[in-house]
KETI-708174 format. One line per 3 residues: their letters; for each residue x, y, z of N, C-alpha, C. Coordinates in steps of 0.05 Angstrom, whole numbers, always signed. Layout:
<recs>
A> X,Y,Z,X,Y,Z,X,Y,Z | ...
</recs>
This chain:
<recs>
MGL> +1085,-85,+136,+1103,-106,+143,+1088,-132,+147 | +1064,-130,+160,+1048,-154,+165,+1040,-167,+139 | +1032,-150,+119,+1023,-161,+93,+1047,-174,+79
SLQ> +1071,-162,+81,+1094,-173,+68,+1102,-200,+80 | +1102,-201,+107,+1110,-226,+121,+1089,-248,+119 | +1064,-240,+110,+1043,-260,+107,+1051,-280,+85
EVG> +1067,-271,+66,+1076,-289,+44,+1092,-312,+54 | +1106,-308,+77,+1123,-330,+88,+1110,-342,+113 | +1085,-335,+117,+1070,-348,+139,+1073,-334,+166
WGM> +1085,-311,+167,+1089,-297,+193,+1070,-273,+196 | +1053,-268,+176,+1037,-244,+177,+1018,-243,+200 | +1008,-266,+209,+988,-268,+231,+1000,-256,+257
YFQ> +1026,-257,+260,+1039,-247,+285,+1041,-217,+285 | +1039,-205,+262,+1043,-176,+260,+1017,-161,+254 | +998,-175,+241,+972,-162,+235,+953,-165,+258
TAF> +960,-153,+280,+942,-153,+304,+935,-124,+310 | +912,-121,+324,+903,-94,+331,+924,-79,+347 | +938,-94,+365,+959,-81,+382,+982,-70,+365
LIR> +992,-86,+347,+1015,-77,+332,+1008,-57,+310 | +983,-58,+300,+975,-37,+281,+972,-10,+295 | +963,-10,+320,+960,+15,+334,+985,+25,+347
LPF> +1004,+7,+352,+1028,+14,+367,+1044,+37,+355 | +1049,+38,+328,+1064,+60,+317,+1051,+87,+322 | +1024,+88,+323,+1010,+114,+327,+1010,+121,+357
VIM> +1011,+101,+374,+1015,+107,+403,+1042,+120,+407 | +1062,+108,+394,+1090,+119,+396,+1091,+147,+385 | +1079,+151,+361,+1080,+178,+349,+1064,+198,+366
GTA> +1042,+190,+377,+1026,+208,+394,+1042,+216,+419 | +1056,+196,+431,+1072,+202,+454,+1096,+220,+447 | +1108,+215,+424,+1130,+231,+415,+1122,+260,+410
SIY> +1097,+264,+399,+1087,+291,+394,+1085,+307,+419 | +1080,+294,+442,+1078,+308,+467,+1105,+320,+475 | +1126,+303,+473,+1153,+311,+480,+1163,+333,+461
VLY> +1158,+329,+435,+1167,+349,+415,+1153,+376,+419 | +1127,+375,+427,+1113,+400,+433,+1127,+414,+457 | +1135,+399,+477,+1149,+411,+500,+1174,+425,+491
LLV> +1190,+412,+474,+1215,+424,+464,+1209,+449,+447 | +1188,+447,+430,+1181,+468,+412,+1172,+493,+427 | +1154,+490,+447,+1144,+512,+462,+1166,+525,+479
RKV> +1183,+508,+490,+1205,+519,+507,+1224,+535,+490 | +1229,+526,+465,+1247,+541,+447,+1235,+567,+437 | +1210,+566,+429,+1197,+590,+417,+1191,+611,+438
FDD> +1180,+602,+461,+1171,+622,+481,+1190,+625,+504 | +1210,+608,+506,+1230,+609,+527,+1216,+609,+555 | +1197,+591,+558,+1181,+590,+583,+1178,+561,+591
EKL> +1191,+552,+612,+1190,+524,+620,+1162,+516,+630 | +1149,+534,+645,+1122,+528,+655,+1102,+525,+633 | +1104,+543,+613,+1085,+542,+590,+1090,+516,+575
ALI> +1115,+508,+572,+1121,+483,+557,+1110,+458,+572 | +1113,+458,+598,+1104,+435,+614,+1073,+433,+613 | +1059,+455,+617,+1030,+455,+617,+1020,+447,+589
SAF> +1032,+458,+568,+1024,+451,+541,+1027,+421,+535 | +1050,+410,+543,+1054,+381,+539,+1034,+364,+555 | +1029,+373,+579,+1009,+358,+596,+981,+358,+583
LLG> +973,+382,+574,+946,+385,+562,+944,+368,+537 | +965,+368,+521,+964,+352,+496,+961,+323,+503 | +974,+314,+525,+973,+286,+532,+946,+276,+543
VIP> +929,+295,+552,+904,+287,+565,+879,+296,+549 | +883,+313,+529,+860,+322,+513,+847,+299,+498 | +821,+295,+499,+808,+272,+486,+815,+269,+456
WHV> +816,+291,+442,+822,+289,+413,+848,+275,+408 | +869,+284,+421,+896,+272,+417,+896,+244,+427 | +883,+238,+449,+883,+211,+461,+870,+191,+441
QES> +847,+199,+430,+833,+180,+413,+846,+177,+385 | +858,+199,+375,+873,+196,+350,+898,+180,+353 | +910,+179,+377,+935,+165,+381,+931,+135,+385
RIF> +907,+126,+384,+902,+97,+388,+892,+83,+363 | +890,+98,+341,+880,+86,+316,+899,+95,+293 | +895,+83,+269,+910,+92,+246,+900,+121,+240
SWG> +918,+140,+243,+910,+168,+242,+930,+185,+226 | +921,+197,+205,+938,+216,+190,+942,+241,+207 | +923,+247,+224,+926,+271,+241,+950,+270,+259
VIL> +955,+247,+271,+979,+243,+288,+1005,+246,+272 | +1004,+234,+248,+1028,+236,+230,+1033,+265,+223 | +1012,+280,+215,+1016,+308,+208,+1025,+325,+231
LLS> +1013,+320,+255,+1020,+336,+278,+1050,+333,+285 | +1058,+308,+287,+1086,+302,+294,+1105,+313,+273 | +1098,+309,+248,+1115,+318,+226,+1117,+349,+226
GEI> +1095,+362,+231,+1095,+391,+232,+1112,+402,+255 | +1110,+389,+278,+1126,+397,+301,+1156,+394,+295 | +1163,+371,+284,+1192,+366,+279,+1202,+385,+258
ITF> +1187,+389,+236,+1196,+408,+215,+1199,+436,+226 | +1179,+445,+242,+1181,+472,+254,+1205,+474,+272 | +1210,+454,+288,+1233,+454,+306,+1259,+456,+291
LIL> +1261,+441,+269,+1286,+441,+253,+1289,+468,+239 | +1267,+479,+229,+1268,+505,+215,+1278,+527,+234 | +1268,+526,+259,+1275,+546,+279,+1305,+544,+286
NVL> +1316,+520,+284,+1344,+516,+289,+1362,+526,+266 | +1351,+527,+242,+1366,+533,+219,+1363,+563,+211 | +1338,+573,+211,+1334,+600,+201,+1343,+621,+221
DKK> +1351,+644,+211,+1358,+666,+228,+1333,+678,+241 | +1334,+686,+266,+1311,+696,+280,+1299,+721,+267 | +1316,+736,+254,+1307,+761,+240,+1287,+754,+218
TIK> +1291,+730,+206,+1272,+722,+185,+1245,+716,+196 | +1244,+703,+220,+1219,+697,+232,+1205,+722,+242 | +1220,+742,+251,+1208,+766,+262,+1204,+788,+241
MPR> +1206,+781,+216,+1203,+801,+195,+1175,+814,+196 | +1174,+841,+195,+1148,+854,+197,+1128,+845,+175 | +1103,+841,+183,+1081,+832,+166,+1087,+805,+152
FNL> +1104,+789,+165,+1110,+763,+154,+1085,+746,+151 | +1069,+744,+172,+1045,+728,+171,+1025,+738,+150 | +1023,+764,+147,+1005,+776,+127,+1013,+767,+99
YLG> +1039,+770,+93,+1048,+762,+66,+1045,+732,+62 | +1052,+717,+82,+1049,+688,+80,+1021,+680,+76 | +1002,+692,+91,+974,+685,+88,+963,+692,+60
LLL> +970,+715,+50,+961,+723,+23,+972,+704,+1 | +998,+697,+4,+1010,+679,-15,+996,+651,-15 | +992,+640,+9,+980,+613,+10,+951,+614,+2
ASI> +937,+635,+9,+909,+637,+0,+907,+639,-30 | +925,+654,-43,+925,+656,-72,+931,+629,-85 | +950,+614,-73,+956,+587,-84,+931,+569,-82
CII> +917,+570,-59,+893,+553,-56,+872,+559,-77 | +868,+585,-82,+847,+593,-101,+854,+588,-130 | +879,+593,-137,+888,+591,-165,+892,+563,-174
IPS> +904,+546,-157,+910,+519,-164,+888,+500,-156 | +872,+489,-174,+851,+471,-167,+861,+443,-161 | +846,+427,-146,+854,+399,-142,+849,+383,-167
KDL> +862,+361,-169,+860,+344,-193,+831,+335,-198 | +818,+327,-176,+790,+317,-179,+771,+339,-188 | +775,+363,-177,+758,+385,-185,+762,+393,-214
ATR> +787,+393,-222,+793,+400,-250,+781,+380,-269 | +782,+355,-262,+770,+334,-279,+740,+337,-280 | +727,+343,-257,+698,+346,-256,+689,+370,-272
VND> +704,+392,-270,+696,+416,-286,+699,+411,-316 | +720,+397,-324,+724,+390,-352,+701,+373,-362 | +692,+354,-346,+670,+336,-353,+644,+353,-356
QRL> +640,+372,-338,+616,+389,-339,+617,+407,-364 | +641,+416,-371,+643,+433,-395,+636,+417,-420 | +644,+392,-421,+637,+376,-444,+607,+372,-447
IVT> +594,+368,-424,+565,+365,-424,+551,+390,-434 | +560,+413,-423,+547,+439,-430,+553,+445,-459 | +578,+440,-468,+586,+447,-495,+568,+433,-516
NNS> +558,+409,-510,+541,+394,-528,+513,+407,-531 | +507,+425,-512,+480,+436,-512,+479,+466,-515 | +502,+479,-515,+503,+508,-516,+529,+518,-529
PKI> +530,+543,-537,+555,+553,-549,+579,+551,-529 | +603,+547,-540,+626,+544,-523,+631,+568,-505 | +625,+592,-514,+630,+615,-498,+614,+615,-472
VSR> +590,+603,-473,+573,+602,-449,+586,+583,-429 | +596,+560,-438,+609,+542,-419,+633,+554,-406 | +648,+571,-420,+671,+584,-408,+663,+604,-386
VFI> +640,+616,-390,+631,+637,-371,+620,+624,-345 | +603,+603,-349,+588,+593,-326,+601,+569,-312 | +621,+556,-324,+634,+534,-311,+664,+541,-311
NKI> +673,+552,-289,+700,+562,-287,+715,+548,-264 | +739,+539,-270,+755,+524,-250,+761,+541,-226 | +767,+566,-229,+774,+583,-207,+751,+587,-188
TEN> +727,+593,-199,+704,+597,-182,+695,+572,-168 | +696,+549,-182,+689,+524,-170,+709,+516,-149 | +734,+522,-154,+755,+516,-135,+752,+533,-110
YRL> +745,+558,-114,+741,+576,-91,+718,+566,-73 | +696,+557,-85,+674,+547,-69,+682,+522,-53 | +697,+504,-65,+706,+481,-51,+725,+488,-28
RQQ> +745,+506,-34,+764,+514,-13,+749,+528,+10 | +730,+544,+3,+715,+559,+23,+700,+540,+42 | +688,+519,+31,+674,+499,+47,+693,+485,+66
ILF> +716,+476,+56,+736,+462,+73,+746,+481,+94 | +752,+506,+87,+763,+525,+106,+743,+530,+129 | +718,+536,+122,+698,+542,+143,+693,+517,+160
TNI> +694,+493,+149,+691,+469,+165,+713,+467,+186 | +738,+473,+178,+761,+470,+195,+763,+492,+216 | +750,+515,+212,+752,+537,+232,+726,+539,+248
DFG> +708,+520,+244,+683,+520,+259,+688,+511,+288 | +684,+528,+308,+688,+521,+335,+671,+497,+344 | +647,+495,+332,+629,+473,+341,+642,+446,+336
NYF> +659,+444,+317,+672,+418,+312,+691,+409,+335 | +700,+428,+350,+721,+422,+370,+711,+421,+398 | +687,+432,+404,+679,+434,+432,+652,+420,+438
FVG> +638,+410,+417,+612,+399,+422,+609,+371,+411 | +598,+353,+427,+597,+325,+419,+576,+321,+397 | +583,+303,+378,+564,+296,+357,+559,+318,+337
HPR> +577,+337,+335,+572,+359,+315,+572,+347,+287 | +551,+351,+272,+548,+336,+246,+562,+349,+222 | +573,+374,+226,+582,+388,+202,+609,+378,+192
ERG> +626,+368,+210,+654,+363,+201,+655,+342,+179 | +644,+319,+184,+645,+298,+163,+617,+286,+161 | +604,+290,+138,+578,+281,+135,+576,+250,+138
GVE> +557,+241,+154,+554,+212,+158,+573,+200,+179 | +587,+217,+194,+605,+206,+215,+598,+217,+242 | +597,+200,+262,+590,+209,+289,+615,+221,+302
ETQ> +616,+247,+305,+639,+260,+316,+638,+260,+346 | +662,+263,+358,+664,+265,+387,+674,+292,+395 | +670,+299,+420,+682,+324,+431,+712,+321,+430
KLL> +726,+341,+418,+754,+339,+415,+769,+354,+437 | +760,+377,+445,+772,+393,+466,+753,+394,+490 | +764,+395,+514,+747,+397,+538,+735,+425,+540
LFT> +710,+426,+548,+697,+452,+549,+709,+471,+569 | +721,+461,+590,+733,+478,+611,+756,+495,+600 | +768,+486,+577,+790,+500,+565,+781,+526,+551
LPF> +755,+528,+544,+746,+550,+528,+750,+578,+542 | +743,+581,+568,+749,+606,+581,+779,+613,+582 | +795,+592,+585,+824,+597,+586,+835,+605,+558
IIL> +823,+594,+537,+831,+602,+510,+824,+632,+506 | +800,+640,+514,+792,+668,+512,+811,+686,+528 | +818,+677,+552,+836,+693,+569,+864,+694,+556
GLL> +872,+672,+544,+898,+671,+531,+899,+690,+507 | +877,+692,+492,+875,+710,+470,+876,+739,+479 | +863,+745,+502,+863,+773,+512,+890,+781,+522
KIG> +905,+763,+533,+931,+769,+546,+955,+764,+529 | +951,+752,+506,+974,+744,+489,+989,+768,+479 | +1016,+766,+478,+1032,+788,+468,+1041,+782,+440
SKE> +1055,+801,+427,+1064,+797,+400,+1084,+774,+398 | +1100,+770,+419,+1120,+749,+419,+1107,+722,+416 | +1084,+718,+431,+1070,+692,+430,+1052,+690,+406
SKP> +1041,+713,+397,+1020,+711,+376,+1032,+704,+348 | +1055,+715,+342,+1066,+711,+315,+1071,+682,+308 | +1084,+666,+325,+1088,+638,+318,+1061,+622,+317
LIT> +1042,+629,+334,+1016,+616,+333,+1001,+622,+308 | +1002,+647,+299,+989,+655,+274,+1002,+641,+251 | +1029,+640,+251,+1043,+626,+229,+1035,+597,+227
WTV> +1034,+584,+250,+1026,+555,+251,+998,+552,+241 | +980,+569,+250,+951,+567,+242,+948,+572,+212 | +962,+593,+201,+960,+599,+173,+970,+576,+156
VSL> +993,+565,+163,+1005,+543,+147,+987,+518,+149 | +977,+512,+174,+960,+489,+178,+934,+491,+161 | +921,+514,+162,+897,+518,+147,+902,+516,+117
FVL> +926,+526,+108,+933,+523,+80,+935,+494,+72 | +950,+478,+88,+953,+450,+82,+927,+436,+81 | +909,+440,+101,+883,+427,+102,+866,+436,+78
TFF> +866,+462,+72,+849,+472,+50,+859,+463,+23 | +885,+465,+19,+897,+458,-7,+893,+429,-15 | +895,+411,+5,+892,+382,+0,+864,+373,+6
NWQ> +845,+391,+11,+817,+384,+17,+815,+365,+40 | +829,+371,+62,+830,+353,+85,+812,+364,+107 | +800,+346,+122,+785,+353,+145,+783,+329,+163
GSK> +767,+330,+184,+765,+306,+202,+791,+301,+217 | +801,+277,+216,+824,+269,+232,+849,+286,+226 | +852,+294,+201,+876,+308,+193,+877,+336,+205
SLI> +854,+347,+213,+854,+374,+225,+866,+374,+253 | +876,+351,+263,+889,+350,+289,+912,+370,+291 | +924,+377,+268,+946,+396,+269,+938,+423,+280
LIL> +912,+429,+280,+902,+454,+291,+900,+454,+321 | +906,+431,+334,+903,+430,+363,+925,+446,+377 | +948,+450,+364,+970,+463,+376,+964,+492,+386
PFI> +952,+509,+369,+945,+536,+379,+925,+535,+402 | +905,+517,+401,+887,+514,+423,+901,+507,+449 | +920,+489,+448,+934,+479,+471,+951,+502,+483
ILT> +965,+517,+466,+983,+538,+476,+967,+561,+487 | +945,+569,+474,+928,+590,+485,+916,+582,+512 | +907,+557,+514,+897,+547,+540,+918,+549,+562
SLG> +943,+541,+555,+965,+542,+574,+971,+571,+582 | +971,+589,+563,+975,+618,+569,+953,+628,+588 | +928,+620,+582,+906,+629,+599,+908,+618,+627
ILE> +917,+593,+630,+920,+581,+657,+942,+595,+672 | +965,+600,+659,+986,+615,+672,+978,+643,+681 | +962,+656,+664,+953,+683,+670,+934,+682,+694
SLK> +916,+662,+695,+896,+660,+716,+910,+654,+743 | +932,+640,+743,+946,+634,+768,+961,+658,+780 | +964,+679,+764,+978,+703,+773,+960,+721,+789
TKN> +934,+719,+785,+915,+738,+797,+915,+736,+828 | +909,+758,+841,+906,+759,+870,+877,+764,+878 | +860,+768,+859,+832,+773,+864,+818,+747,+874
KLF> +806,+747,+898,+795,+723,+910,+771,+713,+893 | +755,+731,+883,+732,+723,+867,+741,+709,+842 | +761,+720,+829,+772,+708,+804,+784,+681,+811
KGL> +798,+679,+834,+810,+653,+842,+789,+632,+846 | +766,+641,+857,+744,+622,+861,+733,+612,+835 | +730,+630,+816,+721,+622,+789,+740,+603,+776
VFL> +766,+608,+778,+786,+590,+767,+785,+563,+780 | +781,+562,+806,+779,+537,+820,+755,+521,+810 | +732,+534,+806,+708,+521,+795,+714,+510,+767
LFA> +729,+525,+751,+735,+516,+724,+752,+491,+725 | +772,+491,+743,+789,+467,+746,+773,+443,+755 | +754,+448,+774,+737,+427,+784,+720,+415,+761
FGL> +709,+433,+745,+693,+424,+722,+710,+409,+702 | +735,+419,+698,+753,+405,+680,+760,+377,+690 | +763,+374,+716,+769,+348,+728,+745,+329,+724
FES> +721,+339,+729,+697,+323,+725,+694,+315,+695 | +699,+334,+677,+696,+329,+649,+716,+308,+640 | +740,+310,+650,+761,+290,+643,+755,+262,+654
LYF> +745,+261,+679,+738,+235,+691,+715,+222,+675 | +696,+239,+667,+673,+228,+652,+683,+217,+625 | +700,+231,+611,+711,+221,+586,+727,+196,+589
YNL> +745,+195,+609,+762,+172,+612,+747,+148,+623 | +725,+153,+637,+708,+130,+645,+696,+117,+621 | +686,+133,+602,+675,+122,+577,+697,+109,+560
YFS> +720,+122,+560,+743,+113,+544,+752,+85,+553 | +757,+82,+579,+767,+57,+589,+746,+35,+591 | +720,+44,+589,+698,+24,+588,+693,+15,+560
GYT> +706,+27,+540,+702,+19,+513,+678,+32,+499 | +665,+51,+512,+641,+63,+501,+647,+84,+479 | +672,+92,+476,+679,+112,+455,+687,+98,+430
ESQ> +688,+72,+430,+699,+57,+407,+683,+63,+381 | +657,+64,+383,+641,+67,+359,+640,+95,+349 | +651,+114,+363,+648,+142,+355,+666,+149,+332
FSP> +683,+131,+323,+699,+136,+299,+687,+120,+275 | +663,+109,+279,+651,+93,+258,+630,+110,+244 | +621,+102,+220,+600,+117,+206,+575,+119,+223
RRP> +563,+142,+221,+538,+146,+237,+517,+126,+228 | +506,+112,+247,+485,+92,+241,+461,+97,+258 | +443,+114,+250,+419,+121,+266,+403,+96,+273
IYI> +405,+75,+257,+389,+51,+262,+395,+39,+290 | +419,+43,+300,+426,+31,+326,+414,+45,+349 | +408,+71,+346,+395,+85,+368,+367,+73,+373
ELS> +351,+70,+351,+325,+58,+354,+326,+28,+361 | +346,+15,+350,+349,-14,+355,+355,-19,+384 | +373,-4,+396,+379,-8,+424,+355,-3,+442
KKI> +339,+18,+435,+315,+23,+450,+295,+0,+448 | +292,-10,+424,+273,-32,+419,+281,-58,+434 | +307,-64,+433,+317,-88,+447,+312,-85,+477
TEV> +317,-61,+488,+312,-57,+516,+283,-61,+523 | +265,-52,+505,+236,-54,+510,+226,-83,+511 | +235,-100,+491,+223,-126,+488,+239,-149,+501
KRD> +264,-143,+509,+281,-165,+521,+270,-173,+548 | +268,-199,+553,+260,-209,+579,+285,-213,+597 | +280,-215,+622,+302,-220,+641,+315,-247,+635
RES> +341,-246,+635,+358,-270,+630,+354,-282,+602 | +343,-267,+584,+339,-276,+557,+364,-269,+541 | +375,-288,+526,+399,-283,+510,+390,-270,+483
VLV> +407,-254,+472,+401,-240,+447,+421,-249,+425 | +412,-258,+403,+429,-266,+380,+426,-245,+358 | +448,-231,+353,+448,-209,+334,+463,-217,+308
NDR> +451,-212,+285,+464,-219,+260,+486,-199,+253 | +510,-209,+248,+532,-192,+241,+528,-176,+216 | +509,-185,+199,+504,-172,+174,+492,-143,+178
IGS> +484,-137,+202,+475,-110,+207,+498,-90,+203 | +522,-98,+210,+546,-81,+206,+557,-72,+233 | +578,-86,+242,+592,-79,+267,+573,-76,+291
PKD> +554,-95,+295,+534,-90,+316,+545,-90,+344 | +567,-105,+349,+577,-106,+377,+587,-79,+387 | +603,-65,+370,+613,-39,+378,+591,-19,+383
FLN> +571,-19,+364,+550,+1,+366,+531,-4,+389 | +523,-29,+392,+504,-35,+414,+518,-31,+441 | +544,-38,+442,+559,-33,+467,+559,-4,+474
FYL> +560,+14,+454,+560,+42,+458,+533,+53,+465 | +512,+45,+450,+486,+56,+454,+471,+45,+478 | +475,+19,+484,+462,+7,+507,+474,+17,+534
KKN> +500,+24,+533,+514,+35,+557,+512,+16,+581 | +514,-10,+576,+513,-29,+598,+526,-55,+589 | +529,-73,+608,+541,-99,+602,+523,-115,+583
IDD> +534,-125,+561,+518,-140,+542,+530,-168,+538 | +538,-180,+560,+549,-207,+559,+529,-227,+548 | +503,-222,+551,+483,-240,+542,+476,-236,+512
HEY> +492,-219,+498,+489,-215,+470,+510,-231,+454 | +501,-244,+433,+519,-260,+416,+517,-248,+388 | +541,-247,+375,+542,-234,+349,+554,-253,+328
RTF> +538,-261,+308,+547,-278,+287,+526,-279,+265 | +534,-290,+242,+514,-294,+221,+500,-321,+226 | +474,-321,+224,+459,-345,+231,+434,-348,+213
DYH> +423,-372,+215,+398,-379,+202,+380,-390,+225 | +358,-376,+231,+342,-383,+254,+331,-411,+253 | +329,-422,+228,+319,-450,+226,+338,-470,+239
KES> +363,-463,+240,+384,-481,+251,+390,-476,+280 | +376,-457,+292,+381,-451,+320,+362,-467,+337 | +373,-488,+350,+356,-506,+366,+349,-495,+393
ETG> +367,-478,+404,+363,-468,+431,+339,-449,+432 | +321,-454,+451,+297,-437,+454,+303,-414,+474 | +284,-395,+476,+287,-373,+495,+307,-352,+485
KLF> +309,-349,+459,+327,-328,+448,+311,-306,+435 | +323,-282,+436,+312,-260,+422,+330,-256,+398 | +319,-256,+374,+334,-255,+349,+333,-226,+338
VDV> +356,-216,+329,+358,-191,+315,+370,-198,+288 | +353,-198,+267,+361,-208,+241,+357,-186,+219 | +365,-193,+195,+363,-174,+173,+349,-187,+149
LPD> +336,-170,+133,+325,-178,+107,+330,-156,+87 | +347,-161,+67,+353,-141,+46,+328,-132,+31 | +330,-109,+17,+308,-99,+1,+300,-119,-21
DPI> +320,-130,-34,+315,-149,-56,+325,-177,-48 | +312,-191,-30,+322,-216,-19,+321,-239,-40 | +341,-256,-38,+340,-281,-54,+326,-302,-39
SNE> +319,-324,-52,+301,-344,-41,+313,-359,-17 | +340,-359,-15,+352,-374,+8,+356,-356,+33 | +346,-332,+32,+346,-315,+56,+327,-328,+77
PLY> +336,-330,+102,+319,-343,+123,+292,-330,+127 | +290,-304,+123,+265,-290,+128,+249,-287,+102 | +258,-298,+80,+244,-294,+54,+219,-311,+52
TKD> +198,-298,+41,+173,-313,+34,+164,-303,+7 | +150,-319,-8,+142,-312,-35,+122,-289,-35 | +105,-288,-16,+84,-267,-16,+93,-242,-1
GTW> +117,-241,+9,+127,-217,+21,+119,-213,+50 | +105,-233,+62,+98,-231,+90,+120,-244,+107 | +116,-244,+133,+136,-256,+150,+129,-286,+155
PDN> +149,-303,+159,+144,-331,+164,+124,-335,+187 | +107,-355,+184,+86,-360,+204,+97,-369,+231 | +120,-381,+232,+131,-391,+257,+146,-370,+273
LNI> +144,-345,+265,+158,-323,+279,+139,-304,+293 | +146,-295,+316,+132,-274,+330,+147,-248,+327 | +138,-231,+307,+153,-207,+301,+148,-185,+322
LGV> +169,-175,+334,+167,-156,+355,+174,-127,+346 | +188,-125,+324,+195,-98,+315,+209,-100,+288 | +204,-80,+271,+217,-79,+245,+227,-50,+241
LYD> +253,-47,+236,+266,-21,+231,+278,-22,+203 | +280,+1,+191,+292,+2,+164,+319,+16,+165 | +339,+2,+155,+367,+13,+154,+371,+25,+127
VGR> +370,+52,+125,+372,+66,+99,+400,+61,+87 | +421,+62,+104,+448,+60,+94,+454,+34,+80 | +443,+12,+91,+448,-14,+79,+425,-25,+63
RQR> +403,-9,+62,+379,-17,+47,+370,-45,+55 | +363,-47,+80,+354,-72,+90,+336,-67,+115 | +319,-87,+120,+302,-85,+144,+316,-100,+167
VVI> +315,-88,+190,+325,-101,+214,+301,-111,+230 | +300,-137,+235,+276,-150,+247,+283,-162,+274 | +266,-156,+293,+269,-167,+320,+246,-187,+324
YRT> +252,-212,+331,+231,-232,+334,+239,-255,+352 | +219,-271,+360,+223,-296,+374,+210,-318,+357 | +220,-342,+360,+207,-365,+347,+184,-375,+364
K> +163,-384,+350,+139,-394,+364,+143,-423,+373
</recs>
């Protein structure tokens, strides 16, 4: 809408961070209420529905996805609504059909393996053409097969989406290569999930298995991972809620003490996350992984003098968000913009600048012989592999 209204001069009023994020905040909030309705309808348990809705509202994964443009929030809300409507239309006998989940799983797995994605089919065809030019056609048919290639791709996506490490451990690198992942589920929920699995009955397990099977099919068939895997949060939430309800029924004092400690740890874990969240320190965790900033923040801390201002070149790539995250402190004395140090008249500054691998002559740090300019006191040089440039920390003499 903002882009459309830009033609008549009103786009600036709609293309704001607040209005871009607002629809996903609304959808994220709506998904909490729809989950409450869905759990109450399927399990006929008011307490389970309330606990599930509460957990979904406070879990870090859902909170962070609901504040950005997220396909995961769209898929979660859509899945909840579709499931709720199906349950209102279909006869209960259909849902309780014996071995329903087994037949459904076999059908969807077969579809995933047999039907390749468009990109994979194109790639295999291209590979066949290359091989055919160098070997008999029969060899290319044997060794480059769409079904086997498709199976390998689907297997990779499936194992990524069912890897527990992606959901409980901060910075897990497997989910999306080159992206700094965050902890999605709170660790205190893990014992309750295990307890929920041990105590779950057939009434509760069948709808959870159906949701999990269909969700994994959708993610695997469309080669989705990362944000889109938010649809898998629902079984985790309901199992945690079942485990909490089961733990509250016990009369064993020792077990009650352990449950109290778990809740205390969960409160601490939540406060820690929300402290970072409201301080803005989680902002950069949805950005591409940039190892350069880890070393850069350490180097700036080492060489920066008291009350010395720092001028950081924006060409490094989103430096404000990353340094705000890695420095973990107030950086009001940092300024972020593109600059030429020759034109900076103010003294007493620490410069954080860049020099590309193949610089042109008008680069401020360029010299013909490849050395650094004589009027600079070089304090540190780091190499940014992703952008193929050197990051230079210096003061003017």
